[in-house]
C-alpha positions as CSV (number, residue, x, y, z in Angstrom):
1,M,-182.3,-56.6,-89.7
2,S,-181.3,-59.2,-87.1
3,L,-182.0,-62.9,-87.3
4,P,-184.4,-64.5,-84.9
5,W,-181.6,-66.5,-83.4
6,E,-179.6,-63.3,-82.7
7,E,-182.6,-61.8,-80.8
8,Q,-183.0,-65.0,-78.7
9,R,-179.4,-65.7,-78.0
10,E,-179.4,-63.8,-74.7
11,F,-182.4,-65.9,-73.4
12,F,-180.6,-69.2,-74.1
13,R,-177.2,-68.0,-72.8
14,D,-177.9,-69.8,-69.4
15,A,-179.2,-73.0,-71.0
16,R,-176.7,-75.8,-70.8
17,R,-176.0,-77.0,-74.3
18,A,-176.1,-80.7,-74.9
19,R,-172.7,-82.4,-74.9
20,Y,-171.7,-83.6,-78.3
21,L,-171.2,-87.2,-77.2
22,A,-174.7,-87.3,-75.7
23,R,-176.1,-86.0,-79.0
24,L,-174.3,-88.7,-80.9
25,V,-175.6,-91.4,-78.6
26,G,-179.1,-90.1,-78.7
27,K,-179.1,-89.9,-82.5
28,A,-177.7,-93.4,-82.7
29,A,-180.5,-94.7,-80.5
30,D,-183.1,-93.0,-82.7
31,L,-181.5,-94.5,-85.8
32,I,-181.5,-98.0,-84.1
33,A,-185.2,-97.5,-83.3
34,A,-185.9,-96.4,-86.9
35,M,-184.0,-99.4,-88.3
36,S,-186.0,-101.7,-86.0
37,L,-189.2,-100.2,-87.4
38,W,-187.9,-100.7,-90.9
39,H,-187.9,-104.5,-90.4
40,I,-191.7,-104.6,-90.0
41,P,-192.9,-106.5,-93.0
42,G,-194.2,-104.7,-96.0
43,A,-194.5,-101.0,-96.7
44,A,-195.7,-100.3,-93.1
45,G,-192.2,-100.8,-91.7
46,V,-190.6,-98.4,-94.2
47,F,-193.2,-95.7,-93.6
48,A,-193.1,-96.2,-89.8
49,A,-189.3,-95.8,-89.8
50,I,-189.4,-92.7,-92.0
51,F,-192.2,-91.2,-90.0
52,Y,-190.3,-91.8,-86.7
53,L,-187.2,-90.2,-88.1
54,L,-189.0,-87.1,-89.3
55,M,-191.4,-86.6,-86.4
56,C,-189.5,-87.9,-83.4
57,D,-188.6,-84.5,-81.9
58,G,-192.2,-83.3,-82.3
59,F,-193.3,-85.7,-79.5
60,P,-194.4,-84.0,-76.3
61,G,-191.6,-82.1,-74.7
62,G,-189.3,-82.2,-77.8
63,R,-187.9,-85.5,-76.7
64,S,-187.4,-88.5,-79.0
65,F,-186.5,-91.9,-77.6
66,G,-182.8,-91.1,-78.0
67,K,-183.1,-87.7,-76.4
68,W,-185.1,-89.2,-73.5
69,L,-182.4,-91.9,-73.1
70,T,-179.5,-89.3,-73.0
71,G,-181.4,-86.6,-71.0
72,L,-181.6,-84.1,-73.8
73,K,-184.4,-81.9,-75.2
74,V,-184.9,-80.0,-78.4
75,V,-186.2,-76.4,-77.9
76,R,-187.2,-73.8,-80.5
77,I,-185.3,-70.5,-80.4
78,D,-188.6,-68.6,-80.4
79,R,-189.4,-70.4,-77.2
80,D,-192.6,-72.0,-78.5
81,G,-193.1,-75.7,-77.9
82,M,-191.7,-78.2,-80.4
83,D,-194.2,-79.3,-83.0
84,F,-194.2,-81.7,-85.9
85,T,-193.4,-79.0,-88.5
86,A,-190.2,-78.0,-86.7
87,S,-189.3,-81.7,-86.2
88,L,-189.8,-82.3,-89.9
89,M,-187.5,-79.4,-90.8
90,R,-184.9,-80.5,-88.3
91,N,-184.8,-84.1,-89.2
92,L,-185.2,-84.0,-93.0
93,P,-181.4,-84.1,-93.6
94,V,-181.1,-87.2,-91.4
95,A,-184.1,-89.0,-93.1
96,A,-183.0,-88.1,-96.7
97,P,-180.9,-91.3,-97.1
98,F,-183.9,-93.4,-96.0
99,L,-186.0,-91.7,-98.6
100,L,-183.4,-92.2,-101.3
101,Y,-183.2,-95.8,-100.5
102,L,-186.7,-96.3,-101.8
103,F,-185.7,-95.5,-105.4
104,P,-185.5,-98.7,-107.5
105,V,-182.1,-99.9,-108.6
106,I,-180.0,-96.9,-107.8
107,G,-181.6,-96.2,-104.4
108,P,-179.2,-98.1,-102.1
109,F,-176.2,-96.4,-103.9
110,L,-177.7,-93.0,-103.5
111,A,-178.7,-93.7,-99.9
112,Y,-175.1,-94.7,-98.9
113,T,-173.3,-92.0,-100.8
114,V,-175.6,-89.1,-99.9
115,G,-176.0,-90.5,-96.4
116,I,-172.2,-90.5,-95.7
117,A,-172.0,-86.9,-97.1
118,I,-174.9,-85.7,-94.9
119,L,-173.4,-87.5,-91.9
120,L,-170.0,-85.8,-92.4
121,I,-171.6,-82.3,-92.9
122,E,-174.0,-82.6,-90.0
123,T,-171.2,-83.9,-87.7
124,Y,-168.9,-81.1,-88.7
125,L,-171.6,-78.4,-88.2
126,G,-172.7,-79.9,-84.8
127,F,-169.2,-80.1,-83.5
128,Y,-167.8,-76.8,-84.8
129,D,-170.8,-74.5,-84.6
130,P,-170.4,-72.2,-81.5
131,D,-174.0,-72.9,-80.5
132,G,-173.9,-76.6,-81.3
133,Q,-176.4,-76.4,-84.1
134,R,-176.2,-78.8,-86.9
135,G,-177.7,-78.1,-90.3
136,G,-181.2,-79.4,-89.4
137,D,-181.1,-77.2,-86.2
138,T,-180.3,-74.1,-88.3
139,F,-183.2,-74.8,-90.8
140,A,-185.7,-75.4,-88.0
141,E,-184.3,-72.8,-85.7
142,T,-183.9,-75.2,-82.8
143,L,-181.3,-75.9,-80.1
144,V,-180.5,-79.1,-78.2
145,V,-180.1,-78.6,-74.5
146,E,-179.7,-80.8,-71.4
147,Y,-183.0,-81.6,-69.8
148,R,-182.6,-81.5,-66.0
149,Q,-185.5,-80.7,-63.6
150,G,-185.2,-78.7,-60.5
151,S,-186.9,-79.6,-57.2
152,D,-190.0,-77.6,-58.3
153,G,-190.5,-79.7,-61.4
154,V,-189.6,-76.9,-63.8
155,P,-187.0,-78.0,-66.4
156,L,-183.7,-76.1,-65.9
157,S,-183.6,-75.5,-69.7
158,D,-186.8,-73.5,-69.4
159,R,-185.7,-71.5,-66.4
160,R,-184.3,-67.9,-66.7
161,A,-181.7,-66.9,-64.2
């Protein structure tokens, strides 16, 4: 039995994988946006920040603010469009420290320690995986590619040679 990614690997062979530095800058921009939302007074800010972190890649075209800024796009390996379920699966490891922060007393300690561990693991996987997939990408079966459009308006990441 072959995995879905193994079956689709040939289709994505021509897609230009996102450069690692661009992915880091895009994720940093998304985290800055989430932290800005966190400062909205009351529970609304906290929930807005967590909602943004979990659902940002489910926006139309699979492009969060950070991905739009860096010219990247998230695509599912089954070639369906990005949706909020895939975005939730993909971004749950990144949002986990924010969720842990909500626990009284021990929350900040858990958020920082678990957050650093997740950051190190996700960075390692994203950098050393041959397909550039971090843990969240593997869970959601997604891939981050460069988003460039040809003269006919069709994104090059969606084009087959």
